[in-house]
Backbone bond lengths (Angstrom), bond angles and torsions (degrees), N, CA, C in turn:
res aa  C-N    CA-C-N  psi(-1)  N-CA   C-N-CA  omega(-1)  CA-C   N-CA-C  phi
1 X - - - 1.434 - - 1.502 109.14 -
2 X 1.313 116.90 148.32 1.460 121.67 176.91 1.525 109.52 -84.25
3 X 1.318 115.19 134.87 1.464 122.07 175.99 1.515 107.55 -117.98
4 X 1.330 116.38 122.31 1.441 121.96 179.41 1.531 107.99 -89.23
5 X 1.326 115.07 121.71 1.462 123.22 -174.73 1.534 108.94 -99.06
6 X 1.341 117.89 129.52 1.469 119.82 178.29 1.522 110.74 -71.30
7 X 1.302 116.15 153.68 1.466 122.66 -176.50 1.522 113.28 -48.70
8 X 1.345 121.09 -46.61 1.462 119.45 -177.25 1.544 114.01 -62.55
9 X 1.321 117.10 -22.79 1.466 120.21 -178.19 1.519 114.00 -98.08
10 X 1.297 116.86 -5.38 1.481 119.91 -178.18 1.538 112.80 -65.56
11 X 1.307 116.61 -21.66 1.458 120.92 175.28 1.525 109.94 -55.53
12 X 1.319 116.85 -33.35 1.480 122.04 -175.42 1.521 112.91 -89.89
13 X 1.341 116.61 -3.38 1.470 120.73 177.45 1.539 110.12 -116.44
14 X 1.310 116.61 21.78 1.447 118.88 -178.44 1.500 114.27 67.74
15 X 1.348 116.04 25.38 1.457 121.27 -179.43 1.504 115.06 85.10
16 X 1.317 117.17 1.43 1.477 119.92 -177.51 1.524 111.19 -72.20
17 X 1.315 115.76 134.24 1.462 123.16 177.78 1.511 111.00 -80.43
18 X 1.325 117.56 -33.92 1.448 124.01 -179.83 1.524 108.41 -134.72
19 X 1.328 115.75 132.83 1.459 120.87 175.38 1.518 107.89 -122.58
20 X 1.310 116.52 159.11 1.466 122.04 -178.80 1.511 109.32 -121.63
21 X 1.323 115.78 127.61 1.460 122.87 173.63 1.526 107.85 -140.53
22 X 1.332 115.10 161.65 1.466 119.74 179.65 1.503 110.17 -108.64
23 X 1.311 114.35 158.41 1.459 122.07 175.78 1.502 110.02 170.90
24 X 1.321 115.82 152.40 1.461 121.27 -177.51 1.530 112.79 -87.07
25 X 1.361 115.74 -20.76 1.469 120.40 179.23 1.527 107.32 -134.79
26 X 1.333 115.33 166.57 1.461 120.16 176.93 1.521 109.66 -58.59
27 X 1.302 117.97 -41.40 1.463 122.13 179.56 1.522 111.20 -61.13
28 X 1.319 117.09 -44.04 1.473 120.78 179.41 1.531 110.97 -67.01
29 X 1.323 117.65 -34.87 1.462 121.12 177.19 1.520 109.15 -65.52
30 X 1.339 117.35 -45.12 1.468 119.64 177.98 1.532 111.12 -63.10
31 X 1.308 117.42 -36.44 1.449 119.70 178.92 1.526 110.05 -63.08
32 X 1.340 116.37 -45.67 1.467 120.23 178.72 1.538 111.17 -65.43
33 X 1.335 115.86 -39.39 1.470 119.93 178.17 1.517 111.64 -59.10
34 X 1.358 116.38 -45.59 1.465 119.03 -176.70 1.541 111.79 -78.12
35 X 1.324 117.64 -15.75 1.479 119.88 171.38 1.544 108.56 -75.49
36 X 1.326 114.40 -43.41 1.466 120.41 -177.69 1.534 110.84 -71.11
37 X 1.329 116.26 -36.52 1.470 123.35 -178.60 1.525 108.85 -130.55
38 X 1.313 117.65 76.68 1.473 122.17 -171.89 1.517 115.41 -60.00
39 X 1.308 118.20 -28.20 1.471 120.32 -179.41 1.529 111.97 -68.28
40 X 1.317 118.15 -18.36 1.461 121.22 178.09 1.535 112.20 -69.15
41 X 1.319 115.31 -30.05 1.480 119.46 -171.45 1.516 113.28 -53.18
42 X 1.313 117.90 -48.04 1.460 120.30 -177.62 1.528 112.88 -66.80
43 X 1.294 117.33 -22.29 1.479 120.74 179.89 1.536 111.73 -87.94
44 X 1.324 116.62 -21.18 1.479 119.45 -178.99 1.518 113.26 -102.17
45 X 1.328 117.71 -28.76 1.463 121.79 -173.01 1.509 112.84 -126.31
46 X 1.347 115.00 148.47 1.463 121.50 174.05 1.523 108.25 -73.45
47 X 1.338 117.72 166.72 1.468 119.98 176.23 1.533 112.32 -58.37
48 X 1.333 117.52 -22.62 1.465 121.57 178.49 1.522 111.96 -84.58
49 X 1.326 118.19 -2.14 1.441 121.06 177.54 1.519 115.64 90.31
50 X 1.328 116.83 8.62 1.465 120.50 178.33 1.518 109.70 -90.33
51 X 1.319 116.09 144.58 1.456 121.05 176.21 1.531 108.35 -61.26
52 X 1.318 117.11 129.51 1.473 120.62 -177.33 1.538 109.96 -61.59
53 X 1.319 115.36 145.82 1.467 120.77 -174.41 1.518 112.68 -64.61
54 X 1.316 118.12 -26.73 1.465 120.27 -177.94 1.532 113.17 -89.20
55 X 1.333 116.44 4.36 1.470 120.74 178.24 1.536 107.64 -101.34
56 X 1.308 116.34 116.51 1.454 122.02 177.26 1.520 108.50 -98.26
57 X 1.333 116.39 135.03 1.452 121.40 -177.12 1.522 108.08 -126.02
58 X 1.333 115.25 133.49 1.470 121.38 176.51 1.488 108.85 -119.97
59 X 1.324 115.83 131.94 1.460 123.20 173.02 1.517 104.84 -101.02
60 X 1.325 116.32 110.89 1.459 122.28 -168.84 1.527 105.95 57.46
61 X 1.291 121.11 -114.78 1.469 121.50 178.89 1.513 112.80 -109.10
62 X 1.346 117.94 10.69 1.449 122.28 -174.86 1.549 111.06 -101.70
63 X 1.322 115.41 129.18 1.459 121.59 177.36 1.537 108.75 -68.15
64 X 1.310 116.89 123.89 1.464 121.92 -177.70 1.518 112.20 -56.80
65 X 1.339 117.99 -33.38 1.447 120.85 -178.30 1.518 112.96 -62.27
66 X 1.354 116.89 -24.83 1.457 120.81 -177.19 1.515 114.32 -103.94
67 X 1.333 117.22 3.18 1.462 120.34 175.41 1.510 109.56 -81.57
68 X 1.291 117.11 140.98 1.472 121.91 -175.74 1.529 113.08 -56.27
69 X 1.342 116.24 -41.22 1.454 119.80 -175.96 1.520 115.14 -95.44
70 X 1.329 117.12 2.82 1.472 122.70 -179.80 1.518 111.59 45.99
71 X 1.346 117.68 -123.81 1.458 121.92 -177.90 1.532 112.62 -68.52
72 X 1.309 118.00 -16.33 1.470 121.11 178.64 1.540 110.98 -86.19
73 X 1.327 117.69 3.47 1.450 121.31 179.83 1.527 110.09 -59.28
74 X 1.329 116.03 130.50 1.473 121.31 178.91 1.524 109.71 -71.94
75 X 1.342 116.15 141.06 1.446 122.15 177.74 1.533 109.76 -136.23
76 X 1.318 114.46 162.36 1.467 120.65 177.35 1.529 107.64 -123.31
77 X 1.317 115.85 172.71 1.456 119.73 179.21 1.520 111.76 -66.92
78 X 1.333 118.46 -17.33 1.466 121.31 178.55 1.519 113.24 -84.86
79 X 1.336 116.70 -13.81 1.474 119.35 177.97 1.519 110.32 -74.28
80 X 1.336 114.65 163.89 1.457 120.28 175.75 1.510 109.46 -128.30
81 X 1.295 115.18 143.05 1.463 122.27 179.65 1.500 107.35 -118.89
82 X 1.326 117.20 131.17 1.447 121.71 179.24 1.532 109.38 -120.66
83 X 1.310 115.85 129.24 1.468 122.42 178.03 1.527 107.22 -102.18
84 X 1.315 116.06 126.64 1.465 120.80 -179.97 1.532 107.53 -131.96
85 X 1.354 116.61 111.60 1.469 117.66 177.34 1.524 109.54 -74.46
86 X 1.318 115.91 144.74 1.455 120.39 175.08 1.524 109.07 -68.89
87 X 1.303 115.62 145.64 1.467 121.00 178.18 1.513 108.09 -118.45
88 X 1.300 114.94 131.14 1.483 121.15 179.59 1.509 108.77 -128.22
89 X 1.305 113.89 165.03 1.463 117.78 175.14 1.519 110.91 113.21
90 X 1.276 115.56 -160.93 1.454 120.90 -176.80 1.490 110.61 107.09
91 X 1.296 117.59 -174.61 1.441 121.67 -178.54 1.521 108.33 -130.49
92 X 1.293 115.66 156.68 1.460 119.87 176.55 1.531 108.85 -83.70
93 X 1.319 115.44 154.10 1.453 119.64 -177.71 1.502 111.85 -83.17
């Protein structure tokens, strides 16, 4: 499956915008992703192995947080996964 990497994390994928890994579930895909690109792990997951709260993940166009099976959601090689980090900050007008 293709995984779209946000600009701030491309440093850890050798500058690649999209990487391809296999897996039967979102969790398995993330496992393969962090094996292939180990530096990503600390930016995506807590030390306890939970997806960080500021990391938003979409399977095709569906927000992972709202899918019934969450990380256990089944995927195929034709699906796409998009990682979008939350952005905070700014100034008041």
